[in-house]
DRENGUVEX-506141 format. One line per 5 residues: number of its first residue (from 0); their letters; for each residue z, y, x of C-alpha. Coordinates in nm, 3 decimals, decimal comma. Layout:
BEGIN
NUM = A = Z/Y/X ~ ...
//
This chain:
BEGIN
0 = MIMNQ = -0,011/-0,014/0,019 ~ -0,095/0,340/0,154 ~ 0,150/0,600/0,126 ~ 0,056/0,935/0,025 ~ 0,039/1,185/0,343
5 = PSKID = 0,182/1,539/0,263 ~ -0,075/1,786/0,249 ~ -0,088/2,109/0,468 ~ 0,061/2,316/0,173 ~ 0,333/2,078/0,180
10 = WLQNF = 0,424/2,090/0,554 ~ 0,390/2,511/0,555 ~ 0,631/2,509/0,226 ~ 0,884/2,281/0,412 ~ 0,816/2,528/0,727
15 = IEEMI = 0,860/2,875/0,521 ~ 1,215/2,710/0,397 ~ 1,331/2,640/0,736 ~ 1,173/2,944/0,858 ~ 1,381/3,175/0,579
20 = DEVIR = 1,711/3,001/0,684 ~ 1,661/3,049/1,086 ~ 1,639/3,406/0,977 ~ 1,941/3,466/0,741 ~ 2,148/3,239/0,996
25 = HDLGE = 2,048/3,418/1,328 ~ 1,873/3,746/1,272 ~ 2,138/3,947/1,034 ~ 2,349/4,107/1,296 ~ 1,999/4,261/1,506
30 = IKKRV = 1,904/4,340/1,136 ~ 2,186/4,541/1,046 ~ 2,169/4,774/1,404 ~ 1,805/4,815/1,312 ~ 1,880/4,945/0,991
35 = QEFKL = 2,140/5,151/1,132 ~ 1,897/5,299/1,385 ~ 1,638/5,394/1,101 ~ 1,906/5,570/0,883 ~ 2,021/5,771/1,199
40 = KHRNL = 1,655/5,848/1,308 ~ 1,574/5,973/0,919 ~ 1,901/6,073/0,841 ~ 1,771/6,374/0,624 ~ 1,553/6,159/0,434
45 = PRRQI = 1,627/5,987/0,080 ~ 1,674/5,587/0,087 ~ 1,355/5,521/-0,069 ~ 1,174/5,718/0,215 ~ 1,406/5,525/0,504
50 = AQKIV = 1,275/5,223/0,330 ~ 0,947/5,332/0,337 ~ 0,973/5,374/0,722 ~ 1,104/5,030/0,764 ~ 0,804/4,883/0,585
55 = EDQSF = 0,545/5,094/0,768 ~ 0,712/4,948/1,120 ~ 0,714/4,624/1,029 ~ 0,368/4,613/0,907 ~ 0,208/4,785/1,192
60 = WGGLL = 0,415/4,534/1,403 ~ 0,290/4,229/1,182 ~ -0,078/4,336/1,201 ~ -0,051/4,415/1,607 ~ 0,064/4,091/1,683
65 = AVPGG = -0,180/3,911/1,462 ~ -0,477/4,051/1,685 ~ -0,422/3,832/2,007 ~ -0,494/3,545/1,761 ~ -0,794/3,635/1,622
70 = LGGLL = -0,980/3,697/1,978 ~ -1,046/3,364/2,067 ~ -1,249/3,253/1,756 ~ -1,281/2,913/1,659 ~ -1,181/2,756/2,027
75 = VLPFA = -0,827/2,897/2,033 ~ -0,791/2,869/1,613 ~ -0,572/2,550/1,598 ~ -0,333/2,688/1,826 ~ -0,323/3,036/1,747
80 = LPVDM = -0,313/3,006/1,400 ~ 0,041/2,824/1,376 ~ 0,170/3,104/1,578 ~ 0,050/3,392/1,395 ~ 0,178/3,214/1,066
85 = VKYLR = 0,532/3,194/1,248 ~ 0,506/3,544/1,335 ~ 0,349/3,654/0,988 ~ 0,639/3,502/0,789 ~ 0,924/3,604/1,027
90 = VQAYM = 0,788/3,979/0,996 ~ 0,818/3,964/0,628 ~ 1,141/3,825/0,601 ~ 1,292/4,012/0,892 ~ 1,146/4,327/0,667
95 = VCCLI = 1,331/4,214/0,352 ~ 1,643/4,149/0,515 ~ 1,659/4,520/0,628 ~ 1,577/4,646/0,290 ~ 1,865/4,435/0,137
100 = DLYEY = 2,098/4,583/0,424 ~ 1,957/4,945/0,339 ~ 2,002/4,893/-0,008 ~ 2,358/4,794/0,003 ~ 2,335/4,459/-0,124
105 = PLNDH = 2,551/4,185/0,098 ~ 2,383/3,986/0,390 ~ 2,636/3,727/0,391 ~ 2,537/3,535/0,066 ~ 2,285/3,313/0,186
110 = SAIKT = 2,150/3,174/-0,123 ~ 2,103/3,510/-0,291 ~ 1,932/3,643/0,005 ~ 1,719/3,355/0,019 ~ 1,601/3,372/-0,351
115 = DLFLL = 1,506/3,740/-0,290 ~ 1,246/3,621/0,001 ~ 1,110/3,394/-0,189 ~ 1,060/3,608/-0,478 ~ 0,932/3,917/-0,281
120 = MSHSS = 0,718/3,713/-0,056 ~ 0,563/3,510/-0,326 ~ 0,466/3,782/-0,577 ~ 0,237/4,075/-0,560 ~ 0,384/4,277/-0,837
125 = IDQLK = 0,725/4,347/-0,984 ~ 0,597/4,280/-1,314 ~ 0,446/3,896/-1,190 ~ 0,814/3,882/-1,047 ~ 0,950/3,931/-1,336
130 = DFVCS = 0,746/3,729/-1,564 ~ 0,771/3,450/-1,343 ~ 1,149/3,456/-1,340 ~ 1,197/3,510/-1,717 ~ 0,953/3,236/-1,765
135 = EAKKQ = 1,162/2,985/-1,574 ~ 1,458/3,091/-1,720 ~ 1,278/3,019/-2,086 ~ 1,178/2,649/-1,991 ~ 1,594/2,636/-1,898
140 = VKNDF = 1,737/2,743/-2,280 ~ 1,518/2,491/-2,443 ~ 1,496/2,570/-2,814 ~ 1,732/2,857/-2,815 ~ 1,497/3,127/-2,947
145 = VKKEA = 1,731/3,406/-2,949 ~ 1,807/3,355/-2,557 ~ 1,409/3,297/-2,510 ~ 1,383/3,648/-2,725 ~ 1,651/3,805/-2,483
150 = LIKLA = 1,491/3,692/-2,181 ~ 1,147/3,831/-2,295 ~ 1,338/4,161/-2,367 ~ 1,504/4,180/-2,028 ~ 1,150/4,116/-1,831
155 = KVKSY = 1,058/4,441/-2,015 ~ 1,338/4,645/-1,882 ~ 1,244/4,885/-1,612 ~ 1,550/4,958/-1,443 ~ 1,877/4,739/-1,418
160 = KDMEK = 2,083/4,988/-1,283 ~ 2,403/5,037/-1,548 ~ 2,304/4,721/-1,695 ~ 2,647/4,643/-1,815 ~ 2,620/4,970/-2,011
165 = KAVDT = 2,287/4,905/-2,186 ~ 2,314/4,524/-2,223 ~ 2,385/4,545/-2,562 ~ 2,108/4,762/-2,682 ~ 1,856/4,601/-2,441
170 = LGFKY = 1,903/4,262/-2,521 ~ 2,078/4,217/-2,871 ~ 2,450/4,195/-2,976 ~ 2,529/3,832/-2,879 ~ 2,338/3,798/-2,549
175 = GTQVA = 2,357/4,144/-2,446 ~ 2,743/4,144/-2,503 ~ 2,768/3,812/-2,266 ~ 2,550/4,020/-2,005 ~ 2,766/4,328/-2,014
180 = MRFGE = 3,100/4,109/-1,983 ~ 2,967/3,940/-1,687 ~ 2,886/4,243/-1,487 ~ 3,206/4,447/-1,646 ~ 3,424/4,136/-1,499
185 = KQIMN = 3,256/4,192/-1,156 ~ 3,240/3,811/-1,107 ~ 2,844/3,821/-1,046 ~ 2,885/3,624/-0,691 ~ 3,115/3,370/-0,828
190 = HTLRS = 2,891/3,317/-1,137 ~ 2,553/3,277/-0,925 ~ 2,701/2,990/-0,748 ~ 2,771/2,772/-1,089 ~ 2,540/2,477/-1,165
195 = VPKIF = 2,288/2,602/-1,345 ~ 2,182/2,892/-1,136 ~ 2,202/2,654/-0,831 ~ 1,935/2,463/-1,025 ~ 1,737/2,736/-1,079
200 = RGIIW = 1,731/2,901/-0,762 ~ 1,604/2,558/-0,649 ~ 1,322/2,599/-0,889 ~ 1,246/2,966/-0,733 ~ 1,246/2,864/-0,381
205 = RLGGR = 1,035/2,526/-0,465 ~ 0,793/2,734/-0,694 ~ 0,796/3,067/-0,465 ~ 0,769/2,836/-0,132 ~ 0,461/2,679/-0,252
210 = KIAEK = 0,310/3,028/-0,362 ~ 0,377/3,167/-0,010 ~ 0,244/2,855/0,149 ~ -0,090/2,906/-0,082 ~ -0,138/3,282/0,000
215 = TVQKT = -0,054/3,223/0,415 ~ -0,338/2,942/0,420 ~ -0,547/3,132/0,244 ~ -0,527/3,429/0,473 ~ -0,672/3,229/0,736
220 = AGRIV = -1,037/3,301/0,632 ~ -1,262/3,525/0,855 ~ -1,086/3,447/1,200 ~ -1,348/3,211/1,331 ~ -1,532/3,505/1,501
225 = PILGA = -1,432/3,642/1,847 ~ -1,332/3,968/1,773 ~ -1,469/4,028/1,413 ~ -1,138/3,732/1,371 ~ -0,898/3,960/1,566
230 = VVAGG = -0,993/4,271/1,335 ~ -0,936/4,065/1,013 ~ -0,624/3,931/1,117 ~ -0,453/4,226/1,208 ~ -0,594/4,436/0,914
235 = MDWWM = -0,523/4,131/0,682 ~ -0,151/4,063/0,787 ~ -0,049/4,458/0,820 ~ -0,205/4,474/0,401 ~ -0,018/4,152/0,328
240 = IKATG = 0,299/4,260/0,484 ~ 0,269/4,619/0,359 ~ 0,240/4,517/0,020 ~ 0,534/4,250/0,015 ~ 0,714/4,565/0,156
245 = QVAIE = 0,625/4,773/-0,159 ~ 0,748/4,504/-0,406 ~ 1,063/4,513/-0,213 ~ 1,129/4,835/-0,234 ~ 1,052/4,838/-0,626
250 = YYEMG = 1,261/4,543/-0,649 ~ 1,591/4,685/-0,482 ~ 1,478/5,046/-0,634 ~ 1,545/4,901/-0,978 ~ 1,837/4,698/-0,922
255 = GPDFL = 1,689/4,361/-0,867 ~ 1,975/4,143/-0,790 ~ 2,124/4,267/-1,123 ~ 1,806/4,135/-1,282 ~ 1,856/3,800/-1,147
260 = AAAYT = 2,249/3,801/-1,235 ~ 2,125/3,890/-1,625 ~ 1,888/3,601/-1,609 ~ 2,129/3,398/-1,459 ~ 2,413/3,482/-1,727
265 = LIE = 2,151/3,403/-2,036 ~ 2,066/3,050/-1,902 ~ 2,399/2,964/-1,860
//
């Protein structure tokens, strides 16, 4: 009997999770130091503009690091491509962690950081990200149509700051009260570690990792021709890292972790 061999996407998906875990475990001290440097250098700018500076810095370096891998064309592609993938993915993860620290979300919750990374690196817009989370959450509540309606309403909210105060008006009395109480009790950290959110986070990691792997493989087109490949490689990495950064800025500006906390509450 012939066993099915893991596909390129399967291998890359596993690698992405290992890489994200490594960044979270080993790079956080450097990340906090780097963010502090940006805050001091641009102390007169509002936080959103400092976030933009971080994104511009990381997308520039990500694009620059991709150029050498495109210079050799087909001959060096088998060797250059894995190195390029590592650099590309690490720059994205590093950049998002910088934004987490800049927006004053904790860097000591490994699972929460990992969830943010998978969501932000796998979606090209905030609306797409919210629709994905709420769509998967609706699968968890099965035939509870009131909860499903609350999740639909949750996806349409523009900002999740002060969610405690506006949850009832936004989500309806029954589940809006539940969300408001959870925020009011300030037990989000304990809440997100319960069994249902753990399962839900696993779904986000698995599906998000798949999307990231597919996007990473797709971006390798055009690197066969020397020189042209270098231009394509650098430009594409710059653009894709910057796009991830823009989604991340919008996510933290709107209070994205509170959006997830509300979704967790509704599937509890």
